C-alpha positions as CSV (number, residue, x, y, z in Angstrom):
1,X,16.3,8.5,-14.6
2,X,16.4,9.1,-10.9
3,X,16.1,12.9,-11.4
4,X,13.2,12.5,-13.8
5,X,11.3,10.3,-11.4
6,X,12.1,12.8,-8.6
7,X,10.4,15.5,-10.6
8,X,7.3,13.4,-10.9
9,X,7.6,12.5,-7.3
10,X,7.7,16.2,-6.3
11,X,4.5,16.9,-8.3
12,X,2.7,14.0,-6.6
13,X,3.8,15.2,-3.2
14,X,2.4,18.6,-3.9
15,X,-1.0,17.3,-4.8
16,X,-1.0,14.8,-1.9
17,X,-0.2,17.5,0.7
18,X,-2.8,19.8,-0.8
19,X,-5.4,17.0,-0.7
20,X,-4.5,16.1,2.9
21,X,-4.6,19.7,4.1
22,X,-7.9,20.4,2.3
23,X,-9.9,17.3,3.3
24,X,-8.2,16.6,6.6
25,X,-9.3,13.0,6.7
26,X,-8.8,10.6,9.6
27,X,-5.2,10.5,10.8
28,X,-4.2,13.1,8.1
29,X,-1.4,14.5,10.2
30,X,0.3,11.1,10.5
31,X,0.0,10.6,6.7
32,X,1.4,14.1,6.2
33,X,4.4,13.3,8.4
34,X,5.1,10.1,6.4
35,X,4.9,12.0,3.1
36,X,7.3,14.7,4.3
37,X,9.8,12.2,5.7
38,X,9.9,10.0,2.6
39,X,10.2,13.0,0.3
40,X,13.0,14.4,2.5
41,X,14.9,11.1,2.2
42,X,14.4,11.1,-1.5
43,X,15.7,14.7,-1.8
44,X,18.8,13.6,0.1
45,X,19.3,10.8,-2.4
46,X,19.0,13.0,-5.4
47,X,21.4,15.6,-3.8
48,X,24.0,12.9,-3.4
49,X,23.6,11.8,-7.0
50,X,24.1,15.4,-8.2
51,X,27.1,15.7,-5.8
52,X,28.8,12.7,-7.4
53,X,28.1,13.9,-10.9
54,X,29.1,17.5,-10.5
55,X,32.0,17.5,-8.1
56,X,33.8,14.4,-9.4
57,X,34.9,13.2,-5.9
58,X,37.8,10.7,-5.3
59,X,37.2,6.9,-5.2
60,X,37.1,6.9,-1.5
61,X,34.7,9.8,-1.3
62,X,32.5,8.1,-4.0
63,X,32.4,4.9,-1.9
64,X,31.3,6.9,1.2
65,X,28.6,8.7,-0.7
66,X,27.4,5.4,-2.2
67,X,27.2,3.8,1.3
68,X,25.2,6.8,2.5
69,X,22.8,6.4,-0.4
70,X,22.5,2.7,0.4
71,X,21.7,3.5,4.0
72,X,19.1,6.1,3.1
73,X,17.4,3.5,0.8
74,X,17.4,0.9,3.6
75,X,15.8,3.4,6.0
76,X,13.2,4.5,3.4
77,X,12.4,0.9,2.5
78,X,11.9,0.0,6.2
79,X,9.5,2.9,6.7
80,X,7.6,2.1,3.5
81,X,7.3,-1.6,4.2
82,X,6.2,-0.8,7.8
83,X,3.6,1.5,6.4
84,X,2.1,-1.2,4.2
85,X,2.3,-3.7,7.0
86,X,0.3,-1.3,9.2
87,X,-2.3,-0.9,6.4
88,X,-2.7,-4.6,6.2
89,X,-3.2,-4.6,9.9
90,X,-5.9,-2.0,9.6
91,X,-7.7,-3.6,6.6
92,X,-7.8,-7.0,8.3
93,X,-9.6,-5.6,11.3
94,X,-6.5,-5.0,13.5
95,X,-5.7,-8.8,13.8
96,X,-2.1,-9.0,15.1
97,X,-1.6,-12.6,13.9
98,X,-2.0,-11.4,10.3
99,X,1.1,-9.2,10.4
100,X,3.4,-11.3,12.6
101,X,5.3,-13.0,9.7
102,X,5.6,-9.8,7.6
103,X,7.1,-7.9,10.6
104,X,9.6,-10.7,11.2
105,X,10.6,-10.7,7.5
106,X,11.0,-6.9,7.6
107,X,13.3,-7.1,10.6
108,X,15.4,-9.8,9.0
109,X,15.5,-7.9,5.6
110,X,16.5,-4.6,7.2
111,X,19.0,-6.3,9.5
112,X,20.6,-8.1,6.5
113,X,20.8,-4.9,4.5
114,X,22.6,-3.0,7.2
115,X,24.8,-6.0,8.1
116,X,26.0,-6.3,4.6
117,X,26.7,-2.6,4.4
118,X,28.6,-2.7,7.7
119,X,30.6,-5.9,6.8
120,X,31.7,-4.4,3.5
121,X,32.6,-1.1,5.0
122,X,34.0,-1.7,8.5
123,X,34.2,-5.4,9.0
124,X,37.5,-7.1,10.0
125,X,36.3,-10.5,11.1
126,X,36.6,-13.7,9.0
127,X,32.9,-13.4,8.2
128,X,33.5,-9.9,6.9
129,X,36.4,-11.0,4.8
130,X,34.1,-13.6,3.2
131,X,31.5,-11.0,2.6
132,X,33.9,-8.5,1.1
133,X,35.3,-11.2,-1.2
134,X,31.8,-11.8,-2.6
135,X,30.5,-9.8,-5.6
136,X,28.4,-6.8,-4.6
137,X,25.6,-8.1,-6.9
138,X,25.3,-11.2,-4.7
139,X,25.0,-9.1,-1.5
140,X,22.4,-6.9,-3.1
141,X,20.5,-9.9,-4.5
142,X,20.1,-11.5,-1.1
143,X,18.7,-8.3,0.3
144,X,16.4,-7.6,-2.7
145,X,15.1,-11.2,-2.7
146,X,14.0,-11.0,0.9
147,X,12.6,-7.6,0.3
148,X,10.7,-8.8,-2.6
149,X,9.2,-11.8,-0.6
150,X,8.2,-9.4,2.2
151,X,6.5,-6.9,-0.1
152,X,4.7,-9.6,-2.1
153,X,3.3,-11.1,1.1
154,X,2.1,-7.7,2.4
155,X,0.7,-6.7,-1.0
156,X,-1.1,-10.0,-1.3
157,X,-2.7,-9.5,2.2
158,X,-4.0,-6.0,1.2
159,X,-5.1,-6.9,-2.3
160,X,-6.8,-10.1,-1.0
161,X,-8.7,-8.1,1.6
162,X,-9.8,-5.5,-1.0
163,X,-11.1,-8.3,-3.3
164,X,-12.9,-10.0,-0.5
165,X,-14.5,-6.7,0.6
166,X,-15.5,-6.0,-3.0
167,X,-17.2,-9.4,-3.3
168,X,-18.9,-9.0,0.0
169,X,-20.3,-5.6,-0.9
170,X,-21.5,-7.0,-4.3
171,X,-23.2,-9.9,-2.5
172,X,-25.0,-7.5,-0.1
173,X,-25.9,-4.7,-2.6
174,X,-25.8,-6.4,-6.0
175,X,-25.8,-4.0,-8.9
176,X,-26.3,-1.1,-6.6
177,X,-22.7,-1.2,-5.4
178,X,-21.0,1.6,-7.4
179,X,-17.4,0.8,-6.6
180,X,-17.1,-2.1,-9.0
181,X,-15.0,-0.4,-11.6
182,X,-12.4,0.9,-9.1
183,X,-11.5,-2.4,-7.5
184,X,-8.6,-3.2,-9.7
185,X,-7.1,0.2,-9.4
186,X,-7.5,0.1,-5.6
187,X,-5.8,-3.3,-5.5
188,X,-2.8,-2.0,-7.4
189,X,-2.5,1.4,-5.7
190,X,-3.3,0.5,-2.1
191,X,-1.5,-2.8,-1.9
192,X,1.9,-1.4,-3.0
193,X,2.2,-4.0,-5.7
194,X,4.0,-1.5,-8.0
195,X,6.9,-1.5,-5.6
196,X,7.1,-5.3,-6.0
197,X,7.3,-5.0,-9.8
198,X,10.3,-2.6,-9.6
199,X,12.1,-4.8,-7.1
200,X,11.6,-7.8,-9.5
201,X,13.0,-5.6,-12.3
202,X,16.1,-4.9,-10.1
203,X,16.6,-8.6,-9.5
204,X,16.3,-9.3,-13.2
205,X,18.9,-6.6,-14.0
206,X,21.3,-8.2,-11.5
207,X,20.7,-11.6,-13.1
208,X,21.7,-10.1,-16.5
209,X,24.7,-8.5,-14.9
210,X,25.8,-11.9,-13.4
211,X,25.4,-13.5,-16.8
212,X,27.7,-10.9,-18.2
213,X,30.3,-11.7,-15.6
214,X,29.4,-8.9,-13.2
215,X,29.7,-6.0,-15.5
216,X,29.5,-3.2,-13.0
217,X,27.8,-0.4,-15.0
218,X,25.3,-2.1,-17.2
219,X,22.6,0.3,-18.4
220,X,19.8,-2.0,-17.3
221,X,21.1,-2.2,-13.7
222,X,21.6,1.6,-13.5
223,X,18.1,2.3,-14.7
224,X,16.4,-0.3,-12.5
225,X,18.2,0.7,-9.3
226,X,17.5,4.4,-10.0
227,X,13.8,3.6,-10.4
228,X,13.7,1.5,-7.3
229,X,15.2,4.2,-5.2
230,X,12.5,6.7,-6.2
231,X,9.6,4.3,-6.6
232,X,9.9,3.2,-2.9
233,X,8.8,6.7,-2.0
234,X,6.3,7.3,-4.8
235,X,4.2,4.2,-4.1
236,X,3.1,5.0,-0.5
237,X,2.5,8.6,-1.5
238,X,0.1,7.4,-4.2
239,X,-1.6,5.3,-1.5
240,X,-1.9,8.2,0.9
241,X,-3.3,10.4,-1.9
242,X,-5.9,7.7,-2.5
243,X,-6.8,7.6,1.2
244,X,-7.0,11.4,1.4
245,X,-9.6,11.4,-1.3
246,X,-11.8,9.0,0.6
247,X,-11.4,6.1,-1.9
248,X,-9.7,3.6,0.4
249,X,-10.5,0.2,1.7
250,X,-10.0,1.3,5.2
251,X,-13.1,3.5,4.8
252,X,-15.2,0.3,4.5
253,X,-15.9,-1.7,7.6
254,X,-17.5,-4.9,6.5
255,X,-18.6,-5.9,10.0
256,X,-20.4,-2.6,10.4
257,X,-22.0,-2.8,7.0
258,X,-23.2,-6.4,7.6
259,X,-24.7,-5.3,10.9
260,X,-26.4,-2.3,9.4
261,X,-27.8,-4.4,6.5
262,X,-29.0,-7.1,8.9
263,X,-30.6,-4.5,11.2
264,X,-32.2,-2.9,8.2
265,X,-33.6,-6.2,6.9
266,X,-35.0,-7.1,10.3
267,X,-36.6,-3.7,10.7
268,X,-38.1,-3.9,7.2
269,X,-39.4,-7.5,8.0
270,X,-40.9,-6.3,11.3
271,X,-42.6,-3.4,9.6
272,X,-44.1,-5.6,7.0
273,X,-45.4,-8.0,9.5
274,X,-46.8,-5.2,11.6
275,X,-48.5,-3.7,8.6
276,X,-50.0,-7.1,7.6
277,X,-51.3,-7.7,11.1
278,X,-52.9,-4.2,11.3
279,X,-54.6,-4.8,7.9
280,X,-56.0,-8.1,9.1
281,X,-57.3,-6.5,12.3
282,X,-59.0,-3.7,10.3
283,X,-60.8,-6.2,8.0
284,X,-62.0,-8.3,10.9
285,X,-63.2,-5.4,13.1
286,X,-66.9,-4.6,12.7
287,X,-66.3,-1.0,13.7
288,X,-63.8,-0.6,10.9
289,X,-65.7,-2.6,8.3
290,X,-67.1,-0.5,5.5
291,X,-70.8,-1.4,4.8
292,X,-71.9,-2.1,1.3
293,X,-74.5,0.5,0.2
294,X,-76.9,-0.2,-2.5
295,X,-78.6,2.7,-4.3
296,X,-82.0,2.2,-5.9
297,X,-83.0,4.7,-8.5
298,X,-86.8,4.9,-9.1
299,X,-88.6,7.0,-11.5
């Protein structure tokens, strides 16, 4: 599953890099760097998966490789969530108070993830002993739940802004606004809500595993976690590809549009008043009045 998604991911990365390098939109180098970093981390993940399947390492080596995979996922998740938090900051007009809580949740989530990994791997304190005695599914569920809450909050901020912008544009331009049919797609792609769905699927798979007395290798859990590991890189790449094509909410500044529409309306109203006043002056002026001429035809 993970290798199949990696193949799709590689194809998407190719088209995204081609679009970025061809159009060279605003901040395209930063977007390019994010795409390359995320794809490199995903490549490392797949390489470790192939290493475990082909080399048949010992139990200790397998545990080390698994911890490295977990660390790579935590790092990737931190970058991706930070990317969407920054997008919400941009779409909301660079208001810092909007992203204060998401940043705090991101720090807590990432810290919890690395703490659980460290406690289980290197911990010797009583707290570490309690952590190590817990089921791995409970550790992962705590991290995934916080990660899910953080991503839902950020996705809601971006999707809500897109919907608000769409309604504002419809109110100003009416039926002339041509982006009506793409609003739903923009809300799904640009907000990162796809990532939230896969995190929810991983949580459900763990709940099923708990119901089955922590069966460690359930097919549902393997598929869901393999999907989450790759989807975390695919979703922001989709968003960046959307941005590179110029079909992004960040390309619309409502304040500027409102100011332009207001200025256009005032200019049109001033022009109409000036035209009416000039017409009235022409009709009242004797020099400009056109005399009525009567023609008499006599035989």
